[in-house]
PDBQT receptor file of N, H, CA, C and O in Angstrom, charges set to zero:
ATOM      1  N   UNK A   1       0.991  -1.110  -0.097  1.00  0.00    +0.000 N 
ATOM      2  CA  UNK A   1       0.051  -0.152   0.041  1.00  0.00    +0.000 C 
ATOM      3  C   UNK A   1       0.848   1.352   0.394  1.00  0.00    +0.000 C 
ATOM      4  O   UNK A   1       1.613   1.621   1.320  1.00  0.00    +0.000 OA
ATOM      5  N   UNK A   2       0.383   2.138  -0.644  1.00  0.00    +0.000 N 
ATOM      6  H   UNK A   2      -0.238   1.919  -1.396  1.00  0.00    +0.000 HD
ATOM      7  CA  UNK A   2       1.231   3.445  -0.358  1.00  0.00    +0.000 C 
ATOM      8  C   UNK A   2       0.701   4.531   1.198  1.00  0.00    +0.000 C 
ATOM      9  O   UNK A   2      -0.355   4.574   1.830  1.00  0.00    +0.000 OA
ATOM     10  N   UNK A   3       1.692   5.093   1.305  1.00  0.00    +0.000 N 
ATOM     11  H   UNK A   3       2.549   5.057   0.792  1.00  0.00    +0.000 HD
ATOM     12  CA  UNK A   3       1.644   6.097   2.488  1.00  0.00    +0.000 C 
ATOM     13  C   UNK A   3       2.834   7.250   2.428  1.00  0.00    +0.000 C 
ATOM     14  O   UNK A   3       3.995   7.078   2.055  1.00  0.00    +0.000 OA
ATOM     15  N   UNK A   4       2.362   8.190   2.790  1.00  0.00    +0.000 N 
ATOM     16  H   UNK A   4       1.420   8.329   3.092  1.00  0.00    +0.000 HD
ATOM     17  CA  UNK A   4       2.959   9.486   2.595  1.00  0.00    +0.000 C 
ATOM     18  C   UNK A   4       3.453   9.758   3.980  1.00  0.00    +0.000 C 
ATOM     19  O   UNK A   4       2.657   9.854   4.914  1.00  0.00    +0.000 OA
ATOM     20  N   UNK A   5       5.303   9.942   4.210  1.00  0.00    +0.000 N 
ATOM     21  H   UNK A   5       5.950   9.864   3.451  1.00  0.00    +0.000 HD
ATOM     22  CA  UNK A   5       5.857   9.894   4.957  1.00  0.00    +0.000 C 
ATOM     23  C   UNK A   5       6.612  10.624   4.969  1.00  0.00    +0.000 C 
ATOM     24  O   UNK A   5       7.649  10.376   4.354  1.00  0.00    +0.000 OA
ATOM     25  N   UNK A   6       6.411  12.385   5.951  1.00  0.00    +0.000 N 
ATOM     26  H   UNK A   6       5.568  12.587   6.450  1.00  0.00    +0.000 HD
ATOM     27  CA  UNK A   6       7.271  13.671   5.844  1.00  0.00    +0.000 C 
ATOM     28  C   UNK A   6       7.261  14.203   4.177  1.00  0.00    +0.000 C 
ATOM     29  O   UNK A   6       8.136  14.586   3.401  1.00  0.00    +0.000 OA
ATOM     30  N   UNK A   7       5.637  13.983   4.086  1.00  0.00    +0.000 N 
ATOM     31  H   UNK A   7       4.926  13.672   4.717  1.00  0.00    +0.000 HD
ATOM     32  CA  UNK A   7       5.958  14.701   2.238  1.00  0.00    +0.000 C 
ATOM     33  C   UNK A   7       6.434  13.556   1.075  1.00  0.00    +0.000 C 
ATOM     34  O   UNK A   7       6.359  13.810  -0.127  1.00  0.00    +0.000 OA
ATOM     35  N   UNK A   8       6.936  12.256   1.603  1.00  0.00    +0.000 N 
ATOM     36  H   UNK A   8       6.997  12.050   2.580  1.00  0.00    +0.000 HD
ATOM     37  CA  UNK A   8       7.612  11.565   0.340  1.00  0.00    +0.000 C 
ATOM     38  C   UNK A   8       6.988  10.097   0.634  1.00  0.00    +0.000 C 
ATOM     39  O   UNK A   8       7.189   9.416   1.640  1.00  0.00    +0.000 OA
ATOM     40  N   UNK A   9       6.269   9.809  -0.367  1.00  0.00    +0.000 N 
ATOM     41  H   UNK A   9       6.106  10.361  -1.184  1.00  0.00    +0.000 HD
ATOM     42  CA  UNK A   9       5.072   8.731  -0.853  1.00  0.00    +0.000 C 
ATOM     43  C   UNK A   9       6.536   7.597  -0.581  1.00  0.00    +0.000 C 
ATOM     44  O   UNK A   9       7.756   7.716  -0.696  1.00  0.00    +0.000 OA
ATOM     45  N   UNK A  10       5.413   6.305  -0.095  1.00  0.00    +0.000 N 
ATOM     46  H   UNK A  10       4.422   6.209  -0.001  1.00  0.00    +0.000 HD
ATOM     47  CA  UNK A  10       6.544   5.010   0.551  1.00  0.00    +0.000 C 
ATOM     48  C   UNK A  10       5.485   4.192   0.326  1.00  0.00    +0.000 C 
ATOM     49  O   UNK A  10       4.413   4.604   0.769  1.00  0.00    +0.000 OA
ATOM     50  N   UNK A  11       5.484   2.923  -0.361  1.00  0.00    +0.000 N 
ATOM     51  H   UNK A  11       6.355   2.588  -0.721  1.00  0.00    +0.000 HD
ATOM     52  CA  UNK A  11       5.070   1.884  -0.400  1.00  0.00    +0.000 C 
ATOM     53  C   UNK A  11       5.574   0.913   0.950  1.00  0.00    +0.000 C 
ATOM     54  O   UNK A  11       6.731   0.642   1.270  1.00  0.00    +0.000 OA
ATOM     55  N   UNK A  12       4.138   0.441   1.701  1.00  0.00    +0.000 N 
ATOM     56  H   UNK A  12       3.198   0.661   1.442  1.00  0.00    +0.000 HD
ATOM     57  CA  UNK A  12       4.465  -0.658   2.455  1.00  0.00    +0.000 C 
ATOM     58  C   UNK A  12       3.751  -1.765   2.548  1.00  0.00    +0.000 C 
ATOM     59  O   UNK A  12       2.833  -1.742   1.728  1.00  0.00    +0.000 OA
ATOM     60  N   UNK A  13       3.775  -2.840   3.267  1.00  0.00    +0.000 N 
ATOM     61  H   UNK A  13       4.520  -2.858   3.934  1.00  0.00    +0.000 HD
ATOM     62  CA  UNK A  13       3.077  -3.839   3.379  1.00  0.00    +0.000 C 
ATOM     63  C   UNK A  13       1.806  -3.336   3.898  1.00  0.00    +0.000 C 
ATOM     64  O   UNK A  13       1.568  -2.259   4.445  1.00  0.00    +0.000 OA
ATOM     65  N   UNK A  14       0.806  -4.610   3.545  1.00  0.00    +0.000 N 
ATOM     66  H   UNK A  14       1.000  -5.485   3.101  1.00  0.00    +0.000 HD
ATOM     67  CA  UNK A  14      -1.022  -4.302   4.040  1.00  0.00    +0.000 C 
ATOM     68  C   UNK A  14      -0.368  -5.137   5.808  1.00  0.00    +0.000 C 
ATOM     69  O   UNK A  14      -0.119  -6.283   6.181  1.00  0.00    +0.000 OA
ATOM     70  N   UNK A  15      -0.335  -3.945   6.345  1.00  0.00    +0.000 N 
ATOM     71  H   UNK A  15      -0.538  -3.014   6.042  1.00  0.00    +0.000 HD
ATOM     72  CA  UNK A  15      -0.584  -4.742   7.533  1.00  0.00    +0.000 C 
ATOM     73  C   UNK A  15       0.194  -4.016   8.746  1.00  0.00    +0.000 C 
ATOM     74  O   UNK A  15       0.274  -4.162   9.965  1.00  0.00    +0.000 OA
ATOM     75  N   UNK A  16       0.706  -3.189   7.797  1.00  0.00    +0.000 N 
ATOM     76  H   UNK A  16       0.642  -3.071   6.806  1.00  0.00    +0.000 HD
ATOM     77  CA  UNK A  16       2.218  -2.649   8.701  1.00  0.00    +0.000 C 
ATOM     78  C   UNK A  16       1.766  -1.892  10.203  1.00  0.00    +0.000 C 
ATOM     79  O   UNK A  16       0.647  -1.381  10.235  1.00  0.00    +0.000 OA
ATOM     80  N   UNK A  17       2.320  -1.848  10.991  1.00  0.00    +0.000 N 
ATOM     81  H   UNK A  17       3.229  -2.263  10.965  1.00  0.00    +0.000 HD
ATOM     82  CA  UNK A  17       1.694  -0.901  11.991  1.00  0.00    +0.000 C 
ATOM     83  C   UNK A  17       2.867   0.168  11.971  1.00  0.00    +0.000 C 
ATOM     84  O   UNK A  17       3.806   0.140  11.176  1.00  0.00    +0.000 OA
ATOM     85  N   UNK A  18       2.648   1.238  13.095  1.00  0.00    +0.000 N 
ATOM     86  H   UNK A  18       1.885   1.261  13.741  1.00  0.00    +0.000 HD
ATOM     87  CA  UNK A  18       3.185   2.283  12.934  1.00  0.00    +0.000 C 
ATOM     88  C   UNK A  18       4.669   1.754  13.500  1.00  0.00    +0.000 C 
ATOM     89  O   UNK A  18       5.723   1.947  12.893  1.00  0.00    +0.000 OA
ATOM     90  N   UNK A  19       4.567   1.146  14.605  1.00  0.00    +0.000 N 
ATOM     91  H   UNK A  19       3.711   0.989  15.098  1.00  0.00    +0.000 HD
ATOM     92  CA  UNK A  19       5.848   0.304  15.372  1.00  0.00    +0.000 C 
ATOM     93  C   UNK A  19       6.817  -0.152  14.321  1.00  0.00    +0.000 C 
ATOM     94  O   UNK A  19       7.942   0.310  14.134  1.00  0.00    +0.000 OA
ATOM     95  N   UNK A  20       6.343  -0.931  13.790  1.00  0.00    +0.000 N 
ATOM     96  H   UNK A  20       5.428  -1.305  13.942  1.00  0.00    +0.000 HD
ATOM     97  CA  UNK A  20       6.951  -1.652  12.558  1.00  0.00    +0.000 C 
ATOM     98  C   UNK A  20       7.499  -0.999  11.377  1.00  0.00    +0.000 C 
ATOM     99  O   UNK A  20       8.508  -1.355  10.768  1.00  0.00    +0.000 OA
ATOM    100  N   UNK A  21       6.703   0.041  11.095  1.00  0.00    +0.000 N 
ATOM    101  H   UNK A  21       5.883   0.330  11.589  1.00  0.00    +0.000 HD
ATOM    102  CA  UNK A  21       7.332   1.085  10.052  1.00  0.00    +0.000 C 
ATOM    103  C   UNK A  21       8.606   1.746  10.344  1.00  0.00    +0.000 C 
ATOM    104  O   UNK A  21       9.509   1.892   9.519  1.00  0.00    +0.000 OA
ATOM    105  N   UNK A  22       8.636   2.222  11.822  1.00  0.00    +0.000 N 
ATOM    106  H   UNK A  22       7.903   2.104  12.491  1.00  0.00    +0.000 HD
ATOM    107  CA  UNK A  22       9.465   3.324  12.455  1.00  0.00    +0.000 C 
ATOM    108  C   UNK A  22      10.824   2.108  12.253  1.00  0.00    +0.000 C 
ATOM    109  O   UNK A  22      11.670   2.264  11.372  1.00  0.00    +0.000 OA
ATOM    110  N   UNK A  23      10.844   1.088  13.077  1.00  0.00    +0.000 N 
ATOM    111  H   UNK A  23      10.157   0.961  13.793  1.00  0.00    +0.000 HD
ATOM    112  CA  UNK A  23      11.867   0.117  13.153  1.00  0.00    +0.000 C 
ATOM    113  C   UNK A  23      12.049  -0.353  11.976  1.00  0.00    +0.000 C 
ATOM    114  O   UNK A  23      13.267  -0.417  11.812  1.00  0.00    +0.000 OA
ATOM    115  N   UNK A  24      11.485  -0.732  11.028  1.00  0.00    +0.000 N 
ATOM    116  H   UNK A  24      10.495  -0.680  11.161  1.00  0.00    +0.000 HD
ATOM    117  CA  UNK A  24      11.872  -2.148  10.015  1.00  0.00    +0.000 C 
ATOM    118  C   UNK A  24      12.086  -1.368   8.698  1.00  0.00    +0.000 C 
ATOM    119  O   UNK A  24      12.771  -1.950   7.857  1.00  0.00    +0.000 OA
ATOM    120  N   UNK A  25      11.638  -0.219   8.405  1.00  0.00    +0.000 N 
ATOM    121  H   UNK A  25      11.081   0.253   9.088  1.00  0.00    +0.000 HD
ATOM    122  CA  UNK A  25      11.338   0.698   7.085  1.00  0.00    +0.000 C 
ATOM    123  C   UNK A  25      11.696   1.971   7.369  1.00  0.00    +0.000 C 
ATOM    124  O   UNK A  25      11.717   2.761   6.425  1.00  0.00    +0.000 OA
ATOM    125  N   UNK A  26      12.022   2.406   8.600  1.00  0.00    +0.000 N 
ATOM    126  H   UNK A  26      12.005   1.764   9.367  1.00  0.00    +0.000 HD
ATOM    127  CA  UNK A  26      12.675   3.812   8.575  1.00  0.00    +0.000 C 
ATOM    128  C   UNK A  26      13.840   3.668   9.191  1.00  0.00    +0.000 C 
ATOM    129  O   UNK A  26      14.661   4.585   9.178  1.00  0.00    +0.000 OA
ATOM    130  N   UNK A  27      14.088   2.432   9.852  1.00  0.00    +0.000 N 
ATOM    131  H   UNK A  27      13.421   1.687   9.863  1.00  0.00    +0.000 HD
ATOM    132  CA  UNK A  27      15.632   1.944  10.536  1.00  0.00    +0.000 C 
ATOM    133  C   UNK A  27      15.805   2.887  11.499  1.00  0.00    +0.000 C 
ATOM    134  O   UNK A  27      16.952   3.148  11.864  1.00  0.00    +0.000 OA
ATOM    135  N   UNK A  28      14.620   3.594  12.104  1.00  0.00    +0.000 N 
ATOM    136  H   UNK A  28      13.688   3.382  11.808  1.00  0.00    +0.000 HD
ATOM    137  CA  UNK A  28      14.692   4.789  13.312  1.00  0.00    +0.000 C 
ATOM    138  C   UNK A  28      14.832   4.180  14.747  1.00  0.00    +0.000 C 
ATOM    139  O   UNK A  28      14.131   3.168  14.736  1.00  0.00    +0.000 OA
ATOM    140  N   UNK A  29      15.312   4.302  15.765  1.00  0.00    +0.000 N 
ATOM    141  H   UNK A  29      15.881   5.124  15.773  1.00  0.00    +0.000 HD
ATOM    142  CA  UNK A  29      15.594   4.246  17.284  1.00  0.00    +0.000 C 
ATOM    143  C   UNK A  29      14.184   5.242  17.666  1.00  0.00    +0.000 C 
ATOM    144  O   UNK A  29      14.392   6.442  17.489  1.00  0.00    +0.000 OA
ATOM    145  N   UNK A  30      12.784   4.876  18.165  1.00  0.00    +0.000 N 
ATOM    146  H   UNK A  30      12.615   3.901  18.308  1.00  0.00    +0.000 HD
ATOM    147  CA  UNK A  30      11.458   5.210  18.451  1.00  0.00    +0.000 C 
ATOM    148  C   UNK A  30      12.115   6.298  19.916  1.00  0.00    +0.000 C 
ATOM    149  O   UNK A  30      11.433   7.135  20.506  1.00  0.00    +0.000 OA
ATOM    150  N   UNK A  31      13.485   5.983  20.198  1.00  0.00    +0.000 N 
ATOM    151  H   UNK A  31      14.040   5.302  19.719  1.00  0.00    +0.000 HD
ATOM    152  CA  UNK A  31      13.397   7.035  21.532  1.00  0.00    +0.000 C 
ATOM    153  C   UNK A  31      13.689   8.727  20.968  1.00  0.00    +0.000 C 
ATOM    154  O   UNK A  31      14.386   8.958  19.980  1.00  0.00    +0.000 OA
ATOM    155  N   UNK A  32      13.231   9.468  21.531  1.00  0.00    +0.000 N 
ATOM    156  H   UNK A  32      12.664   9.280  22.334  1.00  0.00    +0.000 HD
ATOM    157  CA  UNK A  32      13.042  11.054  21.218  1.00  0.00    +0.000 C 
ATOM    158  C   UNK A  32      12.052  11.354  19.411  1.00  0.00    +0.000 C 
ATOM    159  O   UNK A  32      12.173  12.319  18.656  1.00  0.00    +0.000 OA
ATOM    160  N   UNK A  33      11.129  10.074  19.245  1.00  0.00    +0.000 N 
ATOM    161  H   UNK A  33      11.031   9.290  19.858  1.00  0.00    +0.000 HD
ATOM    162  CA  UNK A  33      10.462  10.176  18.071  1.00  0.00    +0.000 C 
ATOM    163  C   UNK A  33       8.994  10.458  18.603  1.00  0.00    +0.000 C 
ATOM    164  O   UNK A  33       8.496   9.883  19.570  1.00  0.00    +0.000 OA
ATOM    165  N   UNK A  34       8.300  11.548  17.733  1.00  0.00    +0.000 N 
ATOM    166  H   UNK A  34       8.706  12.015  16.947  1.00  0.00    +0.000 HD
ATOM    167  CA  UNK A  34       6.848  11.672  17.804  1.00  0.00    +0.000 C 
ATOM    168  C   UNK A  34       6.522  11.389  16.783  1.00  0.00    +0.000 C 
ATOM    169  O   UNK A  34       7.112  11.886  15.823  1.00  0.00    +0.000 OA
ATOM    170  N   UNK A  35       5.269  10.321  16.553  1.00  0.00    +0.000 N 
ATOM    171  H   UNK A  35       4.789   9.917  17.332  1.00  0.00    +0.000 HD
ATOM    172  CA  UNK A  35       4.646  10.083  15.217  1.00  0.00    +0.000 C 
ATOM    173  C   UNK A  35       2.732  11.018  15.227  1.00  0.00    +0.000 C 
ATOM    174  O   UNK A  35       1.791  11.420  15.912  1.00  0.00    +0.000 OA
ATOM    175  N   UNK A  36       3.234  10.874  14.039  1.00  0.00    +0.000 N 
ATOM    176  H   UNK A  36       3.998  10.548  13.483  1.00  0.00    +0.000 HD
ATOM    177  CA  UNK A  36       1.273  11.942  13.531  1.00  0.00    +0.000 C 
ATOM    178  C   UNK A  36       0.866  11.080  12.558  1.00  0.00    +0.000 C 
ATOM    179  O   UNK A  36       1.515  10.847  11.538  1.00  0.00    +0.000 OA
ATOM    180  N   UNK A  37      -0.228  10.578  12.850  1.00  0.00    +0.000 N 
ATOM    181  H   UNK A  37      -0.755  10.767  13.679  1.00  0.00    +0.000 HD
ATOM    182  CA  UNK A  37      -1.151   9.411  11.457  1.00  0.00    +0.000 C 
ATOM    183  C   UNK A  37      -2.003  10.289  10.916  1.00  0.00    +0.000 C 
ATOM    184  O   UNK A  37      -2.742  10.621  11.843  1.00  0.00    +0.000 OA
ATOM    185  N   UNK A  38      -2.366  10.935   9.804  1.00  0.00    +0.000 N 
ATOM    186  H   UNK A  38      -1.765  10.665   9.051  1.00  0.00    +0.000 HD
ATOM    187  CA  UNK A  38      -3.456  11.665   9.583  1.00  0.00    +0.000 C 
ATOM    188  C   UNK A  38      -3.672  12.716  10.697  1.00  0.00    +0.000 C 
ATOM    189  O   UNK A  38      -4.652  12.594  11.432  1.00  0.00    +0.000 OA
ATOM    190  N   UNK A  39      -2.747  13.815  10.871  1.00  0.00    +0.000 N 
ATOM    191  H   UNK A  39      -1.951  13.914  10.274  1.00  0.00    +0.000 HD
ATOM    192  CA  UNK A  39      -2.486  14.861  11.610  1.00  0.00    +0.000 C 
ATOM    193  C   UNK A  39      -2.896  14.340  13.156  1.00  0.00    +0.000 C 
ATOM    194  O   UNK A  39      -2.930  15.282  13.948  1.00  0.00    +0.000 OA
ATOM    195  N   UNK A  40      -3.104  13.486  13.542  1.00  0.00    +0.000 N 
ATOM    196  H   UNK A  40      -3.076  12.721  12.899  1.00  0.00    +0.000 HD
ATOM    197  CA  UNK A  40      -3.381  12.935  14.581  1.00  0.00    +0.000 C 
ATOM    198  C   UNK A  40      -2.168  12.588  15.070  1.00  0.00    +0.000 C 
ATOM    199  O   UNK A  40      -1.452  12.053  14.224  1.00  0.00    +0.000 OA
ATOM    200  N   UNK A  41      -1.256  12.822  17.131  1.00  0.00    +0.000 N 
ATOM    201  H   UNK A  41      -1.838  13.257  17.818  1.00  0.00    +0.000 HD
ATOM    202  CA  UNK A  41      -0.293  12.105  17.145  1.00  0.00    +0.000 C 
ATOM    203  C   UNK A  41      -0.756  10.952  17.536  1.00  0.00    +0.000 C 
ATOM    204  O   UNK A  41      -1.945  10.790  17.810  1.00  0.00    +0.000 OA
ATOM    205  N   UNK A  42       0.177   9.974  17.610  1.00  0.00    +0.000 N 
ATOM    206  H   UNK A  42       1.143  10.105  17.387  1.00  0.00    +0.000 HD
ATOM    207  CA  UNK A  42      -0.171   8.491  18.008  1.00  0.00    +0.000 C 
ATOM    208  C   UNK A  42       0.452   8.087  18.900  1.00  0.00    +0.000 C 
ATOM    209  O   UNK A  42       1.636   7.896  18.623  1.00  0.00    +0.000 OA
ATOM    210  N   UNK A  43       0.019   7.764  20.347  1.00  0.00    +0.000 N 
ATOM    211  H   UNK A  43      -0.943   7.920  20.571  1.00  0.00    +0.000 HD
ATOM    212  CA  UNK A  43       0.641   8.099  21.542  1.00  0.00    +0.000 C 
ATOM    213  C   UNK A  43       1.780   6.734  21.187  1.00  0.00    +0.000 C 
ATOM    214  O   UNK A  43       1.485   5.998  20.246  1.00  0.00    +0.000 OA
ATOM    215  N   UNK A  44       3.034   6.465  21.966  1.00  0.00    +0.000 N 
ATOM    216  H   UNK A  44       3.274   7.063  22.730  1.00  0.00    +0.000 HD
ATOM    217  CA  UNK A  44       3.864   5.414  21.496  1.00  0.00    +0.000 C 
ATOM    218  C   UNK A  44       3.219   4.072  22.301  1.00  0.00    +0.000 C 
ATOM    219  O   UNK A  44       3.418   2.955  21.825  1.00  0.00    +0.000 OA
ATOM    220  N   UNK A  45       2.564   4.211  23.343  1.00  0.00    +0.000 N 
ATOM    221  H   UNK A  45       2.402   5.119  23.729  1.00  0.00    +0.000 HD
ATOM    222  CA  UNK A  45       2.249   3.077  23.764  1.00  0.00    +0.000 C 
ATOM    223  C   UNK A  45       0.788   2.430  22.559  1.00  0.00    +0.000 C 
ATOM    224  O   UNK A  45       0.132   1.409  22.767  1.00  0.00    +0.000 OA
ATOM    225  N   UNK A  46       0.667   3.103  21.716  1.00  0.00    +0.000 N 
ATOM    226  H   UNK A  46       1.200   3.932  21.547  1.00  0.00    +0.000 HD
ATOM    227  CA  UNK A  46      -0.110   2.926  20.971  1.00  0.00    +0.000 C 
ATOM    228  C   UNK A  46       0.536   2.237  19.560  1.00  0.00    +0.000 C 
ATOM    229  O   UNK A  46      -0.042   1.537  18.728  1.00  0.00    +0.000 OA
ATOM    230  N   UNK A  47       1.893   2.676  19.594  1.00  0.00    +0.000 N 
ATOM    231  H   UNK A  47       2.362   3.245  20.269  1.00  0.00    +0.000 HD
ATOM    232  CA  UNK A  47       2.375   1.918  17.893  1.00  0.00    +0.000 C 
ATOM    233  C   UNK A  47       2.046   0.996  17.387  1.00  0.00    +0.000 C 
ATOM    234  O   UNK A  47       1.761   1.070  16.192  1.00  0.00    +0.000 OA
ATOM    235  N   UNK A  48       1.923  -0.563  18.249  1.00  0.00    +0.000 N 
ATOM    236  H   UNK A  48       2.155  -0.623  19.220  1.00  0.00    +0.000 HD
ATOM    237  CA  UNK A  48       2.060  -2.048  17.994  1.00  0.00    +0.000 C 
ATOM    238  C   UNK A  48       0.552  -1.653  17.181  1.00  0.00    +0.000 C 
ATOM    239  O   UNK A  48       0.531  -2.076  16.025  1.00  0.00    +0.000 OA
ATOM    240  N   UNK A  49      -0.479  -1.038  17.541  1.00  0.00    +0.000 N 
ATOM    241  H   UNK A  49      -0.462  -0.694  18.480  1.00  0.00    +0.000 HD
ATOM    242  CA  UNK A  49      -1.940  -1.842  17.841  1.00  0.00    +0.000 C 
ATOM    243  C   UNK A  49      -2.421  -0.862  16.547  1.00  0.00    +0.000 C 
ATOM    244  O   UNK A  49      -3.454  -1.096  15.919  1.00  0.00    +0.000 OA
ATOM    245  N   UNK A  50      -1.341   0.492  16.183  1.00  0.00    +0.000 N 
ATOM    246  H   UNK A  50      -0.502   0.682  16.693  1.00  0.00    +0.000 HD
ATOM    247  CA  UNK A  50      -2.582   1.467  14.873  1.00  0.00    +0.000 C 
ATOM    248  C   UNK A  50      -1.504   0.732  13.833  1.00  0.00    +0.000 C 
ATOM    249  O   UNK A  50      -0.273   0.730  13.864  1.00  0.00    +0.000 OA
ATOM    250  N   UNK A  51      -2.484   0.076  12.850  1.00  0.00    +0.000 N 
ATOM    251  H   UNK A  51      -3.484   0.077  12.825  1.00  0.00    +0.000 HD
ATOM    252  CA  UNK A  51      -2.762  -0.293  11.677  1.00  0.00    +0.000 C 
ATOM    253  C   UNK A  51      -2.185   0.453  10.478  1.00  0.00    +0.000 C 
ATOM    254  O   UNK A  51      -3.136   0.287   9.714  1.00  0.00    +0.000 OA
ATOM    255  N   UNK A  52      -1.153   1.275   9.653  1.00  0.00    +0.000 N 
ATOM    256  H   UNK A  52      -0.380   1.410  10.273  1.00  0.00    +0.000 HD
ATOM    257  CA  UNK A  52      -1.120   2.088   8.781  1.00  0.00    +0.000 C 
ATOM    258  C   UNK A  52      -2.215   2.236   7.537  1.00  0.00    +0.000 C 
ATOM    259  O   UNK A  52      -1.250   1.576   7.150  1.00  0.00    +0.000 OA
ATOM    260  N   UNK A  53      -2.980   2.372   6.759  1.00  0.00    +0.000 N 
ATOM    261  H   UNK A  53      -3.764   2.908   7.073  1.00  0.00    +0.000 HD
ATOM    262  CA  UNK A  53      -3.705   2.067   5.899  1.00  0.00    +0.000 C 
ATOM    263  C   UNK A  53      -3.372   3.147   4.513  1.00  0.00    +0.000 C 
ATOM    264  O   UNK A  53      -2.666   4.132   4.297  1.00  0.00    +0.000 OA
ATOM    265  N   UNK A  54      -4.281   2.350   3.814  1.00  0.00    +0.000 N 
ATOM    266  H   UNK A  54      -4.854   1.550   3.990  1.00  0.00    +0.000 HD
ATOM    267  CA  UNK A  54      -3.344   2.822   2.165  1.00  0.00    +0.000 C 
ATOM    268  C   UNK A  54      -3.597   4.591   2.212  1.00  0.00    +0.000 C 
ATOM    269  O   UNK A  54      -4.417   5.084   2.987  1.00  0.00    +0.000 OA
ATOM    270  N   UNK A  55      -2.922   5.263   1.446  1.00  0.00    +0.000 N 
ATOM    271  H   UNK A  55      -2.257   4.863   0.816  1.00  0.00    +0.000 HD
ATOM    272  CA  UNK A  55      -2.826   6.920   1.347  1.00  0.00    +0.000 C 
ATOM    273  C   UNK A  55      -2.738   7.361   2.994  1.00  0.00    +0.000 C 
ATOM    274  O   UNK A  55      -2.848   8.577   3.147  1.00  0.00    +0.000 OA
ATOM    275  N   UNK A  56      -2.651   6.988   3.593  1.00  0.00    +0.000 N 
ATOM    276  H   UNK A  56      -2.562   6.000   3.469  1.00  0.00    +0.000 HD
ATOM    277  CA  UNK A  56      -2.091   7.905   5.253  1.00  0.00    +0.000 C 
ATOM    278  C   UNK A  56      -0.909   8.794   5.247  1.00  0.00    +0.000 C 
ATOM    279  O   UNK A  56       0.220   8.486   4.863  1.00  0.00    +0.000 OA
ATOM    280  N   UNK A  57      -1.223   9.715   5.628  1.00  0.00    +0.000 N 
ATOM    281  H   UNK A  57      -2.140   9.966   5.940  1.00  0.00    +0.000 HD
ATOM    282  CA  UNK A  57      -0.194  10.616   6.124  1.00  0.00    +0.000 C 
ATOM    283  C   UNK A  57       0.661  10.412   7.199  1.00  0.00    +0.000 C 
ATOM    284  O   UNK A  57       0.198  10.722   8.297  1.00  0.00    +0.000 OA
ATOM    285  N   UNK A  58       1.627  10.033   7.169  1.00  0.00    +0.000 N 
ATOM    286  H   UNK A  58       2.004   9.782   6.277  1.00  0.00    +0.000 HD
ATOM    287  CA  UNK A  58       2.575  10.256   8.596  1.00  0.00    +0.000 C 
ATOM    288  C   UNK A  58       3.638  11.275   8.564  1.00  0.00    +0.000 C 
ATOM    289  O   UNK A  58       4.070  11.760   7.518  1.00  0.00    +0.000 OA
ATOM    290  N   UNK A  59       4.034  11.575   9.716  1.00  0.00    +0.000 N 
ATOM    291  H   UNK A  59       3.683  11.182  10.566  1.00  0.00    +0.000 HD
ATOM    292  CA  UNK A  59       4.751  12.684  10.153  1.00  0.00    +0.000 C 
ATOM    293  C   UNK A  59       5.559  12.291  10.700  1.00  0.00    +0.000 C 
ATOM    294  O   UNK A  59       5.047  11.552  11.540  1.00  0.00    +0.000 OA
ATOM    295  N   UNK A  60       7.105  12.274  10.862  1.00  0.00    +0.000 N 
ATOM    296  H   UNK A  60       7.522  12.875  10.179  1.00  0.00    +0.000 HD
ATOM    297  CA  UNK A  60       7.927  11.317  12.250  1.00  0.00    +0.000 C 
ATOM    298  C   UNK A  60       8.549  13.255  12.624  1.00  0.00    +0.000 C 
ATOM    299  O   UNK A  60       8.999  14.145  11.902  1.00  0.00    +0.000 OA
ATOM    300  N   UNK A  61       8.217  13.140  14.193  1.00  0.00    +0.000 N 
ATOM    301  H   UNK A  61       7.852  12.417  14.779  1.00  0.00    +0.000 HD
ATOM    302  CA  UNK A  61       9.106  14.559  14.586  1.00  0.00    +0.000 C 
ATOM    303  C   UNK A  61       9.976  14.253  15.385  1.00  0.00    +0.000 C 
ATOM    304  O   UNK A  61       9.594  13.727  16.431  1.00  0.00    +0.000 OA
ATOM    305  N   UNK A  62      11.288  14.450  15.198  1.00  0.00    +0.000 N 
ATOM    306  H   UNK A  62      11.598  14.878  14.349  1.00  0.00    +0.000 HD
ATOM    307  CA  UNK A  62      12.685  13.681  15.794  1.00  0.00    +0.000 C 
ATOM    308  C   UNK A  62      13.020  15.117  17.053  1.00  0.00    +0.000 C 
ATOM    309  O   UNK A  62      13.290  16.192  16.518  1.00  0.00    +0.000 OA
ATOM    310  N   UNK A  63      13.001  15.101  18.104  1.00  0.00    +0.000 N 
ATOM    311  H   UNK A  63      12.781  14.228  18.538  1.00  0.00    +0.000 HD
ATOM    312  CA  UNK A  63      13.441  15.757  19.268  1.00  0.00    +0.000 C 
ATOM    313  C   UNK A  63      14.922  15.888  19.233  1.00  0.00    +0.000 C 
ATOM    314  O   UNK A  63      15.735  15.000  18.977  1.00  0.00    +0.000 OA
ATOM    315  N   UNK A  64      15.165  17.237  19.556  1.00  0.00    +0.000 N 
ATOM    316  H   UNK A  64      14.504  17.959  19.765  1.00  0.00    +0.000 HD
ATOM    317  CA  UNK A  64      16.803  17.548  19.201  1.00  0.00    +0.000 C 
ATOM    318  C   UNK A  64      16.795  18.498  20.347  1.00  0.00    +0.000 C 
ATOM    319  O   UNK A  64      15.758  18.921  20.857  1.00  0.00    +0.000 OA
ATOM    320  N   UNK A  65      18.340  18.905  20.838  1.00  0.00    +0.000 N 
ATOM    321  H   UNK A  65      19.182  18.562  20.424  1.00  0.00    +0.000 HD
ATOM    322  CA  UNK A  65      18.554  19.228  22.125  1.00  0.00    +0.000 C 
ATOM    323  C   UNK A  65      19.179  20.552  21.769  1.00  0.00    +0.000 C 
ATOM    324  O   UNK A  65      19.714  20.443  20.666  1.00  0.00    +0.000 OA
ATOM    325  N   UNK A  66      19.335  21.892  22.332  1.00  0.00    +0.000 N 
ATOM    326  H   UNK A  66      18.900  21.980  23.228  1.00  0.00    +0.000 HD
ATOM    327  CA  UNK A  66      20.321  22.871  21.790  1.00  0.00    +0.000 C 
ATOM    328  C   UNK A  66      19.484  23.709  22.196  1.00  0.00    +0.000 C 
ATOM    329  O   UNK A  66      18.335  23.497  22.584  1.00  0.00    +0.000 OA
ATOM    330  N   UNK A  67      20.319  25.161  22.074  1.00  0.00    +0.000 N 
ATOM    331  H   UNK A  67      21.252  25.334  21.758  1.00  0.00    +0.000 HD
ATOM    332  CA  UNK A  67      19.971  26.048  22.409  1.00  0.00    +0.000 C 
ATOM    333  C   UNK A  67      20.045  27.513  21.724  1.00  0.00    +0.000 C 
ATOM    334  O   UNK A  67      19.556  28.487  22.297  1.00  0.00    +0.000 OA
TER     335      UNK A  67
């Protein structure tokens, strides 16, 4: 299925959860990351239960420190 991640189109297998997407497709460490799907923040404790759907829009926000 096709989803949009930070304004880029990406093909992912049907049934992919937010958690699987972050770990296995984006290859990101989930620490310090926030995810929004279709303009709604998905709490980290729901990442495994939240399945992506065709044409979902996902935004990954990375926390950073600095002054």
